Each structure stands twice: as structure tokens, then as C-alpha cells.
N, C-alpha and C positions, 0 to 999 in steps of 0.2 A: 920489377918488384913494385907493388903498390903499397903505399903507407896508409894505415888505418887512421881515420880522423879522430876516432875515440877509442884508443887502445885500452885493454883491460888494465886494472891496477895490478901492481906486483903482488899484493897479498890475496888476490882473487875476489876482493870485495867490490863494492860499488864506489866509483870515483865521486868526489864532491860535486862535480858538475852534473853527473847523472842523478845524484841524490836530489840536487836542486830541481832538476827537470821533473823528477817523480813527484816531489812535493808540490810543485807548481801545477802539475796535471791533476793531482788529487784535489787541490784547492779549487781549481777551475771547475772540476766536476761537481764539487760541493756547491760552489757559487751558482752553477747552472741549475742544479736541482732547486736551490732556494729561489731562484728567479723564475722557476717554472719553464725553463728552456732545456733543450737537449744540449749536451756537451758540444756536439758538432756545430749547433746553431750559435753558441756563444763564441766558439773559435772563429766562425765566419764573421761575426759581428765586431770583433775586437781589432783586427789588423788596421794599420793606418789608412790603407786604401779602401777599407770597407765603407759601405753606405747602408748602415742598419736602419730598420724602420724605427720611428719614434717610440712605438709601443715596446720594442725590444730594449731601447735605452731606458725607458721608465721601469721596466722589470728589473734590469741590472742595477739601476740606482736604488730601487726599493730593497733589493736583496742585500745591498751593501749598507742598508740602514740610513740612506741619505734621502734628501728631498731636493727637487729642483724648484727654483723660484724665478719668476720673470719680473723685470723692472725696466722702465723706459731707458733707452740708450742715451737720450739727452732730454732736457726739459723742453716742454712745448712753449712756444712763444704765443702769448695772447694777442689776438688781432682785433 
């Protein structure tokens, strides 16, 4: 006998974890559209082991309403 990892709820409805997954997928699809990327491209760009192009990062940052700023890591010493 095999146990199901995600058994259906007793009332036949959607379990809270499934509902969360659905909401996350819908939000990710919306964010991908706003970033001008395909949903699959965004999925590939987000995992911890991913190595997305900088242009992809900029699109995602802009879609989130954020900006990136650069500053020196340490002050330069005058010679």
C-alpha cells in the first residue's frame, strides 16, 4: 500500500497547502507577465542554484517596483 503525500481533504475541497500553492502560482504568473518574462523563465531564474542573467534580475526587480543601487564596498584610500 502506498501513502499519498497530499491526500484530499475530508470535505472534498482544496487543502490549505494546495490553496497556498495555487495562490503562489497565480502570483508568480502575474509577476512574470509584469516583468515581461514567461512563467517558466521566472521559475528557472528563482531557485537558489539558479544563475539568472542580470537583465532578468533587473526585469524582476522593476516588476516588483524596486530599484537597484550600487555603492562602493569600502572607501578608497588617497595615494
